C-alpha positions, 0 to 999 in steps of 0.5 A: 513459479520462479520467484523473479516471475512476480516482478514481471507480474507487478510490471504487468499490473502497473502497466494495466493501471498506469493511467487509472486514478487512485481511488478518488485522488488526483494521482494514478495508481502508479503515481501513488505507488512510486510516490509512496516508495519515494517517501520511504526511500527519503527516510533511508528505509530498508529495501523491504520497507521501500518495496512494501511502500511501493506495493502496499495497495497492489491488492486494489489492482489484483483483487479480481473485483469488477471496476466501477467503470472503465476509468476506475474513477471512484471507489467502492462503497464497501471495503475491498480488503485490499490489504489482505488480498495484497499480502496473500498475492505478494507472499508467493515471492516476498518475505514477511518483512515486505508482506506484513507491513502491506497487510497491516497498513490499513490497521495503522490508518485506523490506529492513527485516526484513534491516537493522533489528534491531527491525523484525520485532518491530514487525510483527503476526502477520499481517504476519510471515506475509505477509513469509515468503510474500513471500520473507522478509528480503532477502539482502545482495545483495538489500539492496545492489540495493534500496538503489541503487534510485531509489525505495528511500527513498520505498518505505521511507517508505510501508512505515513508514506502512503498519506504523503503520496497523493501529489499530482505531477510530482517527479519520482524515480521510475517504476524500474528503479523500484522494481530493482529494489523489490528484486533484491527482496525476493525470498530465496526458495528453500532447497 
């Protein structure tokens, strides 16, 4: 596969999910992705982290599991491991600096729930429900292991941007704007 093909695939995925609500929230999958990327962009994050913020939940859209209903209005009563699915899907064309924060953003949520006393109060009801499906707050041992991980801080940043990206009607740059940034992050194939 040519690396640029993934940009077309991402466009197709977001086109399919353009109007589909994001897991019990008042925004669509596309709105959530663009708002997350905008939060990253506002902090002058690297192109790779902006791309990770844009694509952190792509695993929800490419996992191949049946949707709950034709409007995808709810969320599963089991963890769909979207972070692992997303990392694998993106790794076909993106470097670790994009894929690893995607992979670890769920662990970052669990870490923050365990270590930041105010964090859980910032989460929506849907996000709290999903947190429990994902294992709930980390244990002390899990926190220590997560903190030692090389992608921990990037994953925490993506997580924080994700949590701020659920505002109905918020104006953001276009998907095309963020896909241009993503295009700059694509791995150069080995010769």
